[in-house]
C-alpha positions in Angstrom: -7.5 18.5 -12.5 -6.9 16.9 -15.8 -5.3 13.4 -15.8 -4.4 11.3 -18.8 -4.0 7.6 -18.4 -2.2 5.6 -21.1 -2.7 1.9 -20.6 -6.3 0.4 -19.9 -4.9 -2.9 -18.6 -5.8 -3.9 -14.9 -3.6 -1.1 -13.4 -4.7 1.7 -15.5 -8.4 0.5 -15.1 -8.2 0.4 -11.5 -6.7 3.8 -11.5 -9.4 5.3 -13.7 -12.0 3.8 -11.6 -10.6 5.3 -8.2 -9.7 8.7 -9.7 -13.1 9.0 -11.2 -14.7 8.8 -7.8 -12.6 12.2 -7.2 -14.9 14.0 -9.8 -11.7 14.6 -11.6 -11.4 15.0 -15.6 -9.9 11.5 -16.8 -9.0 10.3 -20.0 -8.1 6.8 -20.7 -5.7 6.0 -24.0 -5.6 2.4 -25.2 -5.6 0.3 -28.5 -8.0 -2.3 -27.4 -11.7 -1.4 -28.4 -13.3 -3.9 -25.9 -11.4 -2.4 -22.9 -12.3 1.1 -23.6 -16.0 0.3 -24.3 -16.0 -1.5 -20.8 -14.4 1.5 -19.4 -16.6 4.0 -20.8 -19.8 2.2 -19.9 -18.7 1.8 -16.2 -16.8 4.8 -15.6 -17.3 8.6 -15.9 -14.3 9.1 -18.0 -13.4 10.1 -21.6 -11.7 7.4 -23.7 -9.3 7.8 -26.6 -8.6 4.7 -28.9 -5.2 4.7 -30.4 -1.6 4.0 -29.8 -0.3 5.8 -26.9 2.9 6.7 -28.8 1.2 8.4 -31.5 1.2 12.3 -31.3 -2.2 12.1 -32.8 -3.5 10.1 -29.9 -1.9 12.5 -27.4 -3.3 15.6 -29.1 -6.9 14.0 -29.0 -6.5 13.5 -25.3 -5.2 17.2 -24.8 -2.0 16.2 -23.3 -0.9 20.0 -23.5 -3.6 20.8 -21.0 -2.9 18.0 -18.6 -1.9 18.4 -15.0 -0.8 14.7 -14.6 0.1 11.8 -17.4 0.4 8.4 -16.1 1.9 5.8 -18.3 1.0 2.2 -17.3 1.1 0.1 -20.5 2.6 -3.6 -20.2 5.9 -2.3 -22.0 8.1 -0.1 -19.6 10.1 1.3 -22.7 6.9 2.9 -24.2 5.9 4.1 -20.8 9.3 5.9 -20.7 8.9 7.3 -24.1 5.4 8.5 -23.9 6.1 10.3 -20.6 9.1 12.0 -22.2 6.9 13.0 -25.2 3.9 14.1 -22.7 6.5 16.5 -20.8 7.7 18.1 -24.0 4.1 18.8 -25.1 3.3 20.5 -21.8 1.8 18.0 -19.3 2.8 19.6 -15.9 3.7 16.1 -14.2 4.5 12.5 -15.4 4.7 9.1 -14.0 6.0 6.1 -15.6 5.6 2.3 -14.6 8.6 0.2 -14.9 9.8 -3.1 -13.8 13.4 -3.0 -14.3 14.9 -3.3 -11.0 18.1 -1.8 -12.0 16.4 1.4 -13.2 14.6 1.5 -10.0 17.5 1.2 -7.8 19.5 3.6 -9.8 17.3 6.7 -9.0 20.0 8.4 -7.1 22.3 8.3 -10.0 20.0 8.6 -13.0 18.0 11.9 -13.2 14.8 10.6 -14.9 13.5 14.4 -14.4 15.9 15.3 -17.0 14.3 13.1 -19.7 10.7 14.4 -18.4 9.7 11.7 -16.1 9.0 13.1 -12.5 8.3 9.6 -10.9 8.8 6.0 -11.8 6.6 3.3 -10.1 6.9 -0.5 -10.2 3.8 -2.4 -8.6 5.8 -5.5 -8.6 8.5 -3.8 -6.4 5.9 -2.0 -4.3 4.1 -5.5 -3.4 7.7 -6.9 -2.7 8.2 -3.9 -0.1 4.7 -4.4 1.3 5.7 -8.1 1.9 8.9 -7.4 3.7 7.2 -4.8 5.9 4.7 -7.4 6.7 7.4 -9.8 7.9 9.0 -7.3 10.0 5.8 -7.1 11.9 4.9 -10.7 11.6 2.1 -10.8 14.3 0.2 -7.9 12.8 -2.2 -8.0 9.8 -1.1 -4.7 8.4 2.0 -2.6 8.8 3.4 0.6 7.0 6.1 2.9 7.9 6.3 6.6 7.5 9.7 8.2 7.0 11.8 4.9 7.4 10.1 4.3 10.6 9.7 7.5 12.4 6.0 6.3 12.8 4.5 2.9 12.1 1.1 2.0 11.1 0.1 -1.2 12.4 -3.3 -3.1 12.3 -4.5 -5.8 14.6 -7.7 -7.8 15.6 -8.7 -7.6 19.3 -9.5 -10.7 21.1 -11.0 -11.1 24.6 -7.7 -11.2 26.3 -6.6 -7.8 25.3 -6.7 -5.6 28.5 -8.5 -2.5 27.1 -11.5 -4.6 25.4 -14.4 -3.0 26.7 -13.0 0.2 27.8 -13.1 3.6 25.9 -10.2 5.3 24.2 -10.1 7.6 27.2 -10.1 5.0 29.8 -7.7 2.9 28.0 -5.2 6.1 27.8 -5.3 6.5 31.6 -3.4 3.1 31.7 -0.7 4.2 29.6 0.6 7.4 30.9 3.7 7.3 28.5 2.0 7.4 25.3 3.7 5.8 22.3 0.8 4.9 20.1 -2.5 6.4 18.9 -5.6 4.4 17.6 -6.4 5.9 14.3 -9.3 3.8 12.8 -11.5 1.0 13.9 -13.7 -1.5 12.0 -16.3 -3.4 13.8 -16.5 -6.9 13.8 -18.6 -8.5 10.8 -19.3 -5.0 9.5 -17.7 -2.8 6.6 -18.1 0.3 8.9 -15.0 2.2 9.7 -14.9 4.7 12.7 -12.2 7.3 13.4 -12.0 6.8 17.3 -12.9 9.4 19.6 -12.4 9.8 23.5 -15.8 7.9 24.0 -15.2 5.2 21.2 -15.3 1.9 23.1 -13.0 -1.2 22.2 -15.0 -4.3 21.5 -13.9 -7.9 20.9 -13.2 -8.7 17.5 -12.6 -5.0 16.3 -9.7 -4.5 13.9 -7.8 -1.6 15.1 -5.2 0.5 13.4 -2.6 2.3 15.4 0.0 4.9 14.8 3.2 4.1 16.8 6.7 5.2 17.6 9.4 2.3 17.5 9.1 2.0 21.1 5.1 1.6 21.0 5.5 -1.4 18.6 6.8 -3.5 21.4 4.0 -2.2 24.0 1.4 -3.1 21.3 2.7 -6.6 21.2 2.2 -7.0 24.9 -1.0 -5.2 25.0 -2.6 -7.4 22.2 -1.2 -10.4 23.4 0.6 -10.9 20.0 3.8 -12.9 19.8 6.6 -11.4 17.6 7.5 -14.7 16.1 10.9 -14.9 14.6 10.7 -15.1 10.8 13.7 -16.9 9.1 12.4 -19.6 7.1 10.2 -18.4 4.2 8.6 -20.3 1.2 7.5 -18.3 -1.7 5.3 -19.8 -4.4 5.5 -18.1 -7.8 8.6 -17.0 -9.4 7.2 -14.1 -11.4 8.5 -10.5 -10.6 6.9 -10.1 -7.2 8.1 -13.7 -6.3 11.8 -13.0 -7.5 11.9 -9.6 -6.1 10.9 -10.7 -2.7 13.3 -13.8 -2.5 16.0 -11.4 -3.8 15.6 -9.0 -1.1 15.1 -11.9 1.5 18.1 -13.6 0.5 20.3 -10.4 0.8 18.7 -10.0 4.3 19.9 -13.8 5.0 16.4 -15.2 5.3 16.3 -19.0 4.3 14.2 -18.8 1.1 12.6 -21.6 -0.8 10.8 -20.7 -3.9 8.4 -22.7 -5.8 8.0 -22.3 -9.6 5.9 -24.5 -11.9 7.7 -23.3 -15.2 10.7 -25.4 -15.6 12.7 -22.7 -17.8 11.8 -20.0 -15.3 12.7 -22.1 -12.4 16.5 -22.7 -13.7 16.7 -19.1 -14.4 15.8 -18.0 -11.1 18.2 -20.7 -9.6 21.0 -19.3 -11.7 20.1 -15.5 -10.4 19.7 -16.3 -6.7 22.5 -18.9 -5.6 21.5 -18.6 -2.0 17.9 -19.7 -2.6 16.5 -23.2 -3.0 14.4 -23.1 -6.1 12.1 -25.9 -6.6 10.4 -26.8 -9.9 7.0 -28.0 -9.3 3.4 -27.2 -8.9 2.8 -25.3 -5.3 -0.9 -26.3 -5.5 0.1 -30.1 -4.9 0.2 -30.5 -1.0 2.5 -33.6 -1.2 5.1 -31.3 -2.9 5.0 -28.4 -0.3 5.3 -31.2 2.4 8.2 -32.6 0.7 9.8 -29.3 0.8 9.2 -29.2 4.4 6.3 -26.4 4.6 5.7 -27.3 8.3 9.1 -25.8 9.1 8.3 -22.7 7.4 7.7 -19.5 9.5 5.9 -17.5 6.3 4.3 -18.7 3.3 4.0 -16.1 0.7 1.8 -17.1 -2.5 2.3 -14.4 -5.4 1.3 -16.4 -8.7 -0.8 -14.7 -11.2 -3.8 -16.6 -10.0 -5.6 -15.2 -7.1 -7.8 -18.5 -6.3 -4.4 -20.3 -6.3 -2.8 -17.9 -3.9 -5.6 -18.1 -1.7 -6.0 -22.0 -1.5 -2.2 -22.4 -1.2 -2.3 -20.2 1.8 -5.0 -21.9 3.3 -3.2 -25.1 3.0 -0.2 -23.4 4.7 -2.3 -22.3 7.5 -3.4 -25.8 8.3 0.3 -26.8 8.5 0.7 -24.1 11.2 2.7 -21.8 9.3 2.8 -18.6 11.5 2.4 -15.9 8.6 0.7 -16.3 5.2 0.4 -13.7 2.6 -1.7 -13.9 -0.5 -1.6 -11.6 -3.6 -5.0 -11.1 -5.1 -6.6 -9.2 -7.7 -10.3 -9.2 -6.8 -10.8 -6.5 -4.3 -13.8 -8.5 -2.9 -11.5 -11.0 -1.4 -10.1 -8.6 1.2 -13.4 -9.2 3.2 -12.7 -12.7 3.4 -9.1 -12.7 4.6 -9.7 -13.0 8.3 -12.6 -15.3 8.3 -10.8 -17.7 6.0 -7.6 -18.0 8.0 -5.4 -15.7 5.7 -3.3 -13.0 7.7 -2.8 -10.5 5.0 -3.9 -9.9 1.3 -2.1 -7.7 -0.9 -3.2 -6.0 -4.3 -0.4 -4.5 -6.7 -3.4 -2.0 -8.1 -4.2 -0.6 -4.5 -0.4 -0.2 -3.9 0.1 1.6 -7.0 -3.0 3.6 -6.4 -1.5 4.7 -2.9 1.6 6.0 -4.8 -0.1 7.8 -7.4 -2.9 9.4 -5.4 -0.6 11.8 -3.4 -0.1 13.7 -6.5 -3.7 14.7 -6.9 -4.3 15.5 -3.1 -4.3 19.2 -2.4 -1.7 20.5 0.0 1.8 19.0 0.0 1.2 15.5 0.5 4.6 13.2 0.7 3.1 9.9 1.5 -0.3 8.1 1.7 -1.7 4.8 2.5 -5.2 3.4 1.5 -6.1 0.4 4.3 -7.2 -2.8 2.9 -10.8 -3.2 3.0 -11.4 0.2 4.8 -12.9 3.3 3.5 -10.2 5.6 5.2 -7.0 7.4 3.8 -3.9 8.1 5.8 -2.0 10.9 4.5 1.3 12.8 5.7 1.2 16.4 5.1 4.0 18.7 5.4 2.9 22.0 7.0 3.6 25.1 5.2 3.9 28.7 6.5 0.5 29.8 5.1 -1.3 26.4 6.3 -4.2 27.1 8.6 -2.8 24.7 11.1 0.5 26.4 11.6 1.1 27.9 14.9 -1.9 26.6 16.4 -2.2 23.9 19.1 -4.1 20.6 18.0 -6.8 21.2 20.6 -7.5 24.8 18.9 -8.0 23.6 15.2 -11.5 22.8 14.0 -10.7 19.3 13.1 -13.6 17.2 11.6 -14.7 14.4 14.0 -14.4 11.9 11.1 -10.5 12.6 11.1 -7.8 12.4 13.2 -3.9 13.4 14.0 -2.1 10.2 14.4 1.3 11.5 14.7 3.8 14.2 13.9 7.3 13.8 12.4 9.6 16.6 13.4 13.2 16.7 12.3 13.2 13.0 11.4 11.8 12.0 14.7 8.1 10.6 15.4 5.9 12.1 18.0 2.7 11.1 19.2 1.0 14.4 19.5 -1.6 15.3 21.8 -4.0 18.4 22.2 -1.3 20.7 23.5 1.3 20.0 20.8 2.0 23.2 18.8 2.0 22.5 14.9 4.9 24.6 13.4 5.8 25.0 9.4 8.0 22.1 8.4 6.0 19.7 10.6 5.2 16.5 8.9 1.5 15.6 10.2 0.0 11.9 9.8 -3.7 12.2 9.3 -6.2 9.5 9.2 -9.6 10.5 7.5 -13.0 9.3 6.1 -13.4 10.2 2.6 -16.3 12.6 3.5 -13.6 14.8 5.5 -10.9 14.6 3.1 -11.5 18.1 1.4 -11.7 20.1 4.6 -8.4 18.4 5.8 -6.8 19.2 2.6 -7.9 23.0 3.0 -6.1 22.8 6.5 -2.8 21.8 5.1 -2.8 24.3 1.8 
């Protein structure tokens, strides 16, 4: 598969890095010599120095032979234009990064396909959506919905009070005859080792466990894990950039009480005009006295999304000491994910990882309609559509030669979620949510071709 990425900034470089691991033919276009030198020396990719708007640069990158063209430069107008050009020149599929919320919301009324753009993505909007899902399931460290909540992915850390700690998956299942959730990944305490749980896998104190659950299973998991579903009403957001503004706007629409702190005076006044239902404070959110003046102790959630990762982490730690129920920090350094639990931050989010999740489904074999990569875990969760010719079609789950390093978490049939066990018969049209380790990915893809 030949992929061209236009734009070697943080998102473009990260995409090139992740895609290069897939042994794909990657070409990166950028004007910045230093960026390209760094990318070429650290990644197994081809680079083209030049303006992505230039036809000569596109020809040098061999756009006519490309399977996927991804435009992630800093200028959305450039991304839209070069995707349209790439499509005209013969690229099979194009993806443009944009930031304009009006364009994102208008996808039902505007056909971007007609101008040559197959998909538009916004890292900032993806981050804002992730934050809202995390607030909806406030007691859990990770949350992700498939098909509007037909199935939900939830991650939580097990303490000594969880009734199935010390039991195997099979033993734990015997306590819950009406199965509404399925464990799909386990990370042992203090390790970077991820396991796909089988019947003999034993739950241990400190494990981080990810479940696929039905809507009714969410409440069961709250009870079983000893988590309290805290009511989130008062939210403080540090940083008035695109993510902070988008999050504040969406939360205001949902009638949350929002306080937004922005240190740039001009930007603070602009946001105040745009969001009359939010309290916008001009000030430096790194100063504890300011946060105390703005009643941080009365907040249910604190979200730090400034452009500085260290500021976001430190301010969330400060909020944690003030007994704020939920803290979320935006970080750019992936290494920080290993520290999130140990330093007292509930959840870290990363724009690059969220963008990669969205784009990766276009390079997977089989009909992948959704995909989620878990923070700091080397597993992928994919939603496949079963076709008539798929190997799994018309077989019971127990009769499929499924790798031990992969598991079916659930099935979505006619829009309804099902926790499918061994006797479930997979049919064409079913949407199957699979969790797998990287080494079993190619086998899984072949099953759903």
